[in-house]
C-alpha positions, 0 to 999 in steps of 0.5 A: 665658624659658621657650624659654631655659630649654628651650634650656639644658637641651637644650645637650649637657653638655661631656665629659671629655678621656680623656688628662686622665682617664689623667693623673689616674689616674696620677697618684693612683697614684704619689701612692699609691704614694709614701705606701705607700712612705713609710709603709714607711719610717717603720715601718722606720726605727727599725729602720735607725737601731738597725742604723746604730748598732750597726754604728758601734758594731761599726766602734769596737771594732773598730777598737780591737780592731786597735790593741790587737792592733798594740800587742800584737804590737809588744810581742812582737816587742820581747820576742822581742828582749829574750831574744835569740831574734831580732835587732831587724832579724829582730823587726823584719820579723816585727812588719811582716809579721804585722800586716800579715796581722792587719790583713787578717784584721781588716777581712775579720771587720768586713765579714762582721760589718756585711753580717750586720747588714743581712740580707746573706747572707755565706754566699752570697757566698762561694759566689758568690765561690768560684765567681767566683774561679775566673774571675778566678783568672788575673787574680789571679796577680799578687796571690798572686805578692806574698803567696807572693813575702812569706812567702818573703822573710819566712820565708828572712830574705833582708832585714830592715826596717833592711837596706842593700839593692839591689832590682831596681837601686834602693838603699835601706835597708828601712823596711817589708816586709808581705805583699805589698810591701817599701817601701826609702827611698834616699839621697835620701829616696825611698820606693820601694814594690816588690811581692815578686813584682817582687823578683828580685835582692836585694843585701844590704850589711846582713851582716856587714861592708862594705868600702870600696874606691877607684879611685886613677887615678895618671900614667903618668909617675910612678914607681909605687913610689914611688906605692904607697908613698905611697899606703900611709903616707897610709893608716896615718895614716888609719888612727889619725885615722878613725872606722870603720876598725879595720886599715890599708887595704890598697893593692894595686898597678897594677890596671888600665890605663886609657887616661891612667892606670895604676890603683891600688887601696885597700881596707879592711873598715868597719862597715855604712853607713860605707863611703861616708864612709869612700870619701870621706875616702880620696879626699881624704886622697890627693888632698891628698897628691898636691898636696902632692908635686906629682903632676898626677892624670890629668884630662881638659883640654879641647883648645886651639882656634885663633883 
């Protein structure tokens, strides 16, 4: 028995593995760091919550001020229109441009205030933005061009909201003019958003008056004087019955020789935006009169094929 006790006492004890000790120490340090981070977060949580609440309040107040400012701009534009200083379209264009600029300024102010609440140094950001802006100037040329073009379009008054225009080959009615883009809606309801810097050619069909012009193909075989007299008689009737015709349309004799027909032309001054309707009415009446007189208008016929 005594020998057994001596053997156990003399047996070497197991030493801990070095790798296990290192893992245990790393785990202990990780737990301590996590505890310290959690403590710091809990200590700063009330301040963070208060800042979030203040930022939310600032955002709500800013959005309310933005909406209020837009309402004031609408009131001012309507008052200018009622006082006779500018027309309705010019007033609507003024409202669209000023609203766009006001929105950009308000969003910039809100972003600055919220960043300051969270301790972000806005001054250093602006300074860095100035330095970086020099490097990005070439990339921002398109944006700057759009903004400057928008100011020139508004200042010159070449187009206004509600005008019927053709811009870069796209026809439609101007819906909005902002500091950066111009939106027009065509007859089908499609909306085209055109950057102001891309606007090269503007055809404004809403200034003063519009002229409805119809080309009438007539057969070579018919007496041209008879055709002109017939069309004039029909246009005198149309001037009394068609809404929008203030005068009797001008009927011009042969204006062109085509391959299979001679061309007469009918033109009449009409209100802006009504020329399409009046042109359709003129075509309908001339075709009906030719049918009553037995005159066959030139048309393409399918050649007969031998079977």
